[in-house]
N, C-alpha and C positions, 0 to 999 in steps of 0.2 A: 210675764213675757218680757218686760222691759229689762229685768234683771238678767234674764237669760241672753237677751240681745247684747247687754253691755258686758256682763261678767261670765257668761257661760252656762252650762247645764246645771251644775251644782247649785250655784246661787239661785238659778231660776226655780228649781224644784223646792228649795228652802222657802223662797218667797211665795211659791204657790201654796205650800202647807200653811204658812203663817197667814196668808191672805184668806185661805178657806176657813181657818179657825176664827179670824177676825170678822169675817162676814157672818158666820154663824152666830157669833157672840153679839155683834153690834147691829146687824141688819135683818136677821131672820127672827120672827117671833117665835117663841117668847124671847124678848131681848134679854140681854145681859146673862144669858145662860147658854150652856153647851149641851145641846141634846143630840142623841145619836140614835134615833129611830130609824126604821128601815128605809123609809121614803127619803129621809134627810141624808142618810148614809149613801144612798144611791145617787142622790143630787150632787152631794159633795164628791163623791167618787168620780162622777162623769166630769165634773168641773175640774177636779184635780187631774184627771186623765188628759182632758183637753189641754189643761195648762202645761202638763208634762210634755205632751206632744208638741205643743208649740215651742215650749223651751228647748225641746231636743232639736226641733227643726232650726230654731234660731241659732243653737249652738253649732249645728252642722254647717249652717250658712255662714256663721262667723268664722269657723275654722277654715271653710273653703275660701272665704275672702282673705283670711290671714295667709293660707297656703298660696293663694293666687298672687297676694302681695309680695311674699317671699320669693316665689318663682320669677315675678316680674323683676324684683330687685336683682336676683341672680342673673337673670337674662340681660337686664341693662348693664350688669358689671361685665358679663361675657361679651356683649356687644361693644362696650367701651374698650375692653382688652383687646378684641379682634380688630376693632377700628384702629387701635394704635398700632397693632402688628401690621395691618393693611397699609397704614400711613407710612410706617417705617419701610416696609417692603416697597411701597411706591416711591419713597425717597431714595432707597438703594437702587431701584431699577432706573429712577430717573438719572442718578449719578453714573450708573454703569452706561446708560444711553449717552449721556453727555461726555463720559470718558471715551467711550467708543467713537463718538462723533468727533471728539478732539483728536483721537488717535488717527482717525480717518483723514481729518484735516491736516494733521502733522504728516502722515504718510504721503498724502497728496502733495503737500508742500515739499516734502523731501524728494520725491520722485520728479517733481516739476523743477526742483532747483538742481537735480543731478546734471552734470555735464554730458552725460551719455543718454542716448535714447532707451527708454524702458517700455517694454510692451508685455502685457499679461495675456496669454493665449490659453483658451480652454483646450480640452483633450481632443476636440474636433478640428482644431486648427483655426478657430475664429478668434479675432482680436477682441478682448473684452475690456481692456484698459491700456492707456498710453499717456505718456507725459508730454510736456510741451516741447522738449527737445526732439522727440520722435516726430512731431508735427513739422518742425523745422527741417530735420534731417531728411525726411522722405518726402516732404512737399504735399502731405495729405492733411486735411483739417481733422479735428477730432471725430466729427459727425461722419466724415466720409470714409474713415477707416474703421471705426468701431463696428463690430459685427461682420466685417469681411474677412475672408480667408487670408491668413498671413502670407500665402504665396503671392498676394498682390504685390508685395515689396521684395520678392525673391526672383532673380533672373530665371528664365525658363530652363536653362541648362542646369540649375541646381534643384529645381523643384522636386524631381523624382527622388534624389537622394535625401532631400529634406523630409519628404513624406515618409520614407522608410525609417529614418531616424526617429521621427516623431512617434510613429506608431510602436516602436520598441523601447521608447525612452521611459515609459512607466514601469517597465520591468526592472531596469537599474537606474533609478532616479538619482544619480549622483550629480553634484555640481561639476561642471566642466567648461573648459574654454575651448572654442573653436576658432582657429586662425588659418593661416595659409592663403591660398588663392581663392578668397572668398569675397564676393561683392553683393551689395544691396542695389535696389532699383528704386529710383525716385519716381514721382507722379508723372514727370516729363519724359520718362523712359531712360534717362541717363543712369549709369552704373558708377559706383565708387567702392573702393576697398573697405571692408569692415572686419572687425573682430568681435565675436559673439560669446557671451557667457551666459549659460542657461542653468536654471535650478528648478526643482519641483516645489510648488506651493499648494499645501493641503490646509484649506480653511473650511471649518464646519463640514468635514467630509466631502467637500467639492475640490477635486484636484485640477490644478492648472500649471502652466509653465511660464516662468518669468524669464524673459530674454533681455539682456543688457547689451545694447549694440554700440560699438564705438567706431567712429569714422577715423580710419587710420590713413587717410589721403596724405597728410603732411608727414606722417611717419614713413610711409612707403616712399614719398618723394625724397626725403632726407636720406633713407637708406639707399635709394638709387644714386643720389648725388655722392654719397660716401663710397659706394661700390665703384662708381665712375672715377672718383679721386684716387682710390686705391689702385684701380686699374691703370689710371694715367701715371700714378706714381711709379707702379711697376715697370711701365714702359720707360719712364725717365731713368729709373735705375738701370735697366737694360742698356739704354743709351750711354749712361755714364760709365757703366762697366765696359762697353765697347770702346769708349774714348780712352778709359784708363789702360786697357789692354793693348790698344793701338799705340799709345804713347810708350808703354813698356817695350813693345816689339821694335818701335822706331829707335830705341836706344840699345838694342841688341847688336852685337857685332855681326858682319856679313855684308854681302853685296846688296845694293838696292833691290835687285830682282829677288833675292831670296827673302829679304825682309818684307817686301810688298806681298810676296806670295802667301806669307803667313797672315799678313794683315787683311787681305781680301777675304780670306775663309772666315774671319771674325764677324764680317759685316752683316750677313743675312739674319743673325740671331738678334740683331738690334732693331729690326723692322717689325711692324705689327703682324705680318704674315710670312714668318721665317720659311715655312715649308715650301712656298712658291717664290721665294726671293733668291735671285742671283746677283752677283756683283762683278765689277771689273775695275781695274786701275790702270790707266795708261799714262805714259809720259815718254819722253824721247828715248827710243830703243827698248822700252819695257812695256809688256802688255800681259798682265796677269789677271786671270778670271777664275770664278768658281765653276764647279762642274755643271754642265748643261746650260751655260750662259748663252743667251741669244737675244737679240734686240726685239722687242715688241712695242706695241703703242703705249704700254704702261711703264715709262721710264723716268727716272729722276737723276739729274746730272749736275755736278758742281765742277767748275774749272778752277785751276790755279796757276799762276805764273810767278816764278822766282824773280828776284831782283836783277838776276843776270839773264833773264829772258827764257828760262826753261819753262815750258808749258806741260800741262797734265790734267787729267780729269778723273772723277770718281763717278761711276754709273751704278745705279741700283735698278734692277728690272724685275717686274712681276711677270711670271711666265703666263699668267691668266688673269682675267678681270676680277676686280673685287669692288664692292659698293663704294661709291665716292663719298668721301667726308665733305664737309662745307668747302674745303680748300682743294678738293680733287681726290684723286686715288691715294695720294700720300698726305700725311699729316703735316701741319705747320712745324711741329716739333722735329719731324723727320728731316724737313727742309733745313732747319738749323743744325741738325746733326751732321748732315752730309756736308754742309758748308764748314762746320768745325773740323771735319775730317780732311777736307780740302786744305783748310788752313794748317792743320798739322802736318800734312804732306809737304805744303809749301815750306813750313819751317824745317821739316826733315831734310829736304833738298837744299834749303839754305844752309843748313848745318853741314850737309855732305859737301857742298861747294866750298864751305868755309874750311872744312877738313882738308879738302884738296889743296886750297891755298896754303894752309899751314904746312902740308907736306912739302909743297914747293919752296916754301921759305924756311925749311927745317934746318938748312945749313947756316942760317943767320942766327946768331946768339939771341938778338932781340926778339926775333920771331919765335924762337923756341921758348923764351921766357913768357912771351905773351900767350902762346899756346898752353904753357903749363898753368899759368894763372887763370886761363879761361876755363881748362878742365877742372881746376880746383873749385872755382866758382860754380861750374856746372854741377859737380859732385855734390857741393854743399847745398845747391838749389834743389837737386833731386832728392837728397835726404830729406830736406824740410818739406818739400812737395809731397813725397810719399807719406809722411805723417799727417799732412793736412788733407790728403785725399782719403787715406784709410779711416781715420777716425769719424769723419761725417758719414761715410758709407756704412760703417758698423751701426751708427745711430739710425740711419734711414732704414736699414734692413730690419733692425729690431722693432721699430715703430710700425713698419709695414706688416710684419708678422702679427703683432698685437692687434692691429686694426683689421686684418683678415680674420682673426679668431672670432670677431662679432661679440666679445665678452667685455668691451669696455663701455664705461659710462659716457654720457654725452660730454661731461666736462673733460674727462681723460682724453677722449677722441679729439676734442678741440684743441687741447694742448698738444696732442700728437701731431695734428695737422700743421700746427704753428711750427713745431720743431722741424717737421719734415720740409715745410716751405723755406724755413730759414737755412737748413742744410743744403736744400736744392739750389737755393740762390748762391750759397757759398760755393758749391760745386760748379755751378754755371760760370761763376767769376773765375775760379781757378782754371777751368777748362778753356776759357777764353784766353787767358794768359799763358796757356800751356805751350811750352817750346820743347821741353825735354821732360822726361819721366825717369824715375829711378829703376835700377835693375834689381829684380828680387828673384828669389828661388822659385822656379816653376817646374812643371812636369809631373807625371804620375809614377809613383813607386809601386813597382811589382814585386810581389813575395813569391818565390819558387820554392816550395817546401819539399824536403826529403828527410830521411832520418839522420840525425846529427847528434854529436856528443857536445852538450852545453859547456862541459868542463874545458874541452879542448878549444872551443871557440873563445871562452873568457880568458883562457891562458894565453892564446895567441894576441888577444887585445892588450893584455897586461904587458906582454913582452914587447909589443910595438910602442908602448907608451914609456917604457923604462929609460930609453935615451933622453926624452924630454924631461923626465922626473930627475934624472941624474944631473942634466944641465942646470936645472933649477935648484938643485940641492934639496929635493923634496924626497923623503923616504916613501917608497911604494911598496906596501906589504900585501901579499895575496894568500889567501887560505881557500883552496878550491877542492871540493869533494869529487872525485872521479866518477865517471860512467853515469852521467845524467842524460839519458837519451830522450829525445823529442823530435817531432816533426816541425822542421823550421828551415828557414833560408839562412845558411851559415854566414853569408856575406852581410846580410841586413842585421843579424844579431851582433856580429862583430862591430858593425857601424853603431849600433846602440851602445855598446859597452865603451867604445872609443870615444863617442860624443860625451858620455858621462865622465870618463877619465880626462878628456881635454877640458871639460868644464871645471873639473876639480883642480886640475893643474893651473888653470887660468887664475883662479881665485884663492890659491893657497900660497901663503908666503914661503920664502926660503927657510930651511931647517924644520918645517912642519911635516906632517905625514899624511898619506892617503892609504886607506885599507880597503881591499877587495875581498869579499866573502861569498862564496858559492856553496849551498848546502841544500839538501832535500828536506822538505816538510810534507809528510804524507804523499800525495800524488803531484805535488808541485815542487818547483825549484825556486829558491830565492837568490837573487843576485843583489848584494848590498855593497854600495860604493859610498864610503865615509871619508870626509875630509876635515881637517882643523883649521879651515880658511876663514874667509870673511863672513860666512853665514848668509841668511836670507832674512830680510825684514818681514814682520808679521803680515803686513798688509800686501806684500808682494807674494807671499807663499801660495795663496789660493790661486793665483794667476800664473804660476812659475811655468806651467807648460802650454800657456797661450802663445800664439805667434807674437813676435816684436815685443815680448815682455822682457825688460832688463832692469836691474837694480838701479843703474844710472844711465838714462836715455839721453842725457845732454850731449851737444856736440863736442864738449870738452871732457868727456868721460875717460878714465884711465884704460878701461878694458874694452877693446873693440868687438864687433860682432853685431849680427842683425837680430839676434834673439830668436833664431829658428832652430838651433841645436835641440833643445829640449822638446820642442813641438814636434820634431821629427822622431825623437825617441818615443814619445807618447804614441804617435801615429804607428811606428813599426811594432811597438810592444802590443798594441791593440790588434794589429793585423796577425799577430801570433796568439790571439785569445788570452793575452795576459793583461796585467795591470802594473802601473808605475806610480810611486807616491814619493813625495818630497817631505823632509821634516828638517826643522832647524829651531834652535833655542833663541835665535835672534842674531843681530849683527855681532861679529866677533866670536861667535860660538860654533862655527862650521856648519855643515849640512850633511844629511844622509839621504840617499836615493835608494829605494828598494823596488826591485822588479820581480813580480811573481809570474812564472811561466808553467804551463801544464806540461807534465812529463808523459811518456809512453807508458802504459801498463804492461806488466809481465815481460819485460825486456831483460833477457839474461845474456850476458856476455861471457864467453868461454874462450879458452886458448885455441880451440879448434874452429872458432867461428869462420864461416866462409868468406873468402876474400871477394871484393867487388868484382863484378864481371867486367872484363876488359873489352872495350868497344872495338869493333873491327873498323879501323880508319878508312879501309878501302871503300866503305859503304858511301863515303862523301866524295869519292873520286869523280871529278868532273863537274861538281856542283859549285855554282858561283853565287856568292852572298854579298849584298850591298847593304851596308849600315849607314843610316842618314841621321845626323844630329844637328839641330840648329844652334848648338853652342860651339864656337870656335875653340874653346878650351877643352871640350870633351875629349 
């Protein structure tokens, strides 16, 4: 049994057999002999059977213990492995929780550090999260607003629209910015302008809306200030334009009554309500006024007195009431404007009186010389003043248009306002010193179109220029293709060609040449005027058709002119749906001007073409026609 317990069934059976034989030999009489009678065999068999049974049970028990020990070892190994896995999973989970907590802290710190209010709203419209800026902006504490409907911070007039938008936002959850006339409501009931950016947040299957709210009070205030500045600047430009035009008219020839009649009609447009503004200018023996002028309680008046005692007044009247500004129904700038106008009229009559004195002293040689010197100085002054007035006005107009577009950055806008302020001050200084203004080309050009032959028109212009070309010893060559019919104003087209020829003759030296070519290209006609004269500098070429553009604009320039001829050419060509271009290889290489004009389609000229209908002059019998022009040289 001990052998089977220790070594198993085989050794146990072997030990049992050996023990039975030893017992029979040493212990059972007769001693020292092996006997196998029936009784002894039975006894030995019983003993052996019991021994074998016990050995078998011991072996089974030992195997069971060994199996249990193996299973326990395997179980302990699996427990250790699972415990390691659980520990690793626990460490991973703890890391993820820590990372998520850190992310949450970072997110919270981020939204709390944001300069805009951030609110997270569930799909039912309740506030579930907000940052510190939202507390400051709306005046609600975190606990007071969390869980409440977001409409708490929305003015009542916007709530219905907000609710409708929120209900449909989940269908098209795109990030969008909401701006315009939108306001938020603080805890104390006050409202302030806002701009909102919304986006959808989907976290763990839970959808919510993130709203970023920006307080645009300062931006709105800045925009209002800018708009007011632009408006005020526009008013100042109108006033400066009126002063400039008035100064120009005051230097036009004609009687004082005629000049003032033109001036008074310019004034209403310079006031803030031109539709209800009327004006009157009175002085000794002169009373000119705009249509429907009548005195009302809303009147502005400025008087003037010349050095010789002549008195007069400028009156601006509103036909109906308008809201008063701080200084009354009229602006302070308008008071300055009417006083400047009165000062200009005073200077005008001073000049008129001076002119009268010069006429009275015309027979005296000294007086004549003095008058000539004065006129020369005046003309020089007017020329300089025209340049000084025009350039700043162009700068002011350009910056005004750019500021009105709303597409400038804050830095550029600030620079623009600085430039505008500087030029307005310059203009104000010039206007204060204004006594005379330069005479420039004015009036509207009308184009009366009918069917004409371009070849005939150009030929006439060339013939008209030949005497001047011959006098200057310049060869004038013309190559003109006949029968180029178009709808045009013959007089204006001849003016265009004459201007180009005059310009070419002015800048072409003796013994050089000018060529004129007219020919058809598809459905258009090309008129080319080419000279071998002084040419055009590259920097001037892009601006050659602008007003007052000349190669030499100094007061000592060799070639006279106001620089208006080519500007008129461009205007008239465009009125005929054409184009004009200039080309030059540079100074000393001549210049070429090319005009492109549309021709009539399917025009056939035959020998039997009908003659123009002769008008029956008797139709005008008894008709009186009055033609009025404000130019004494017209």
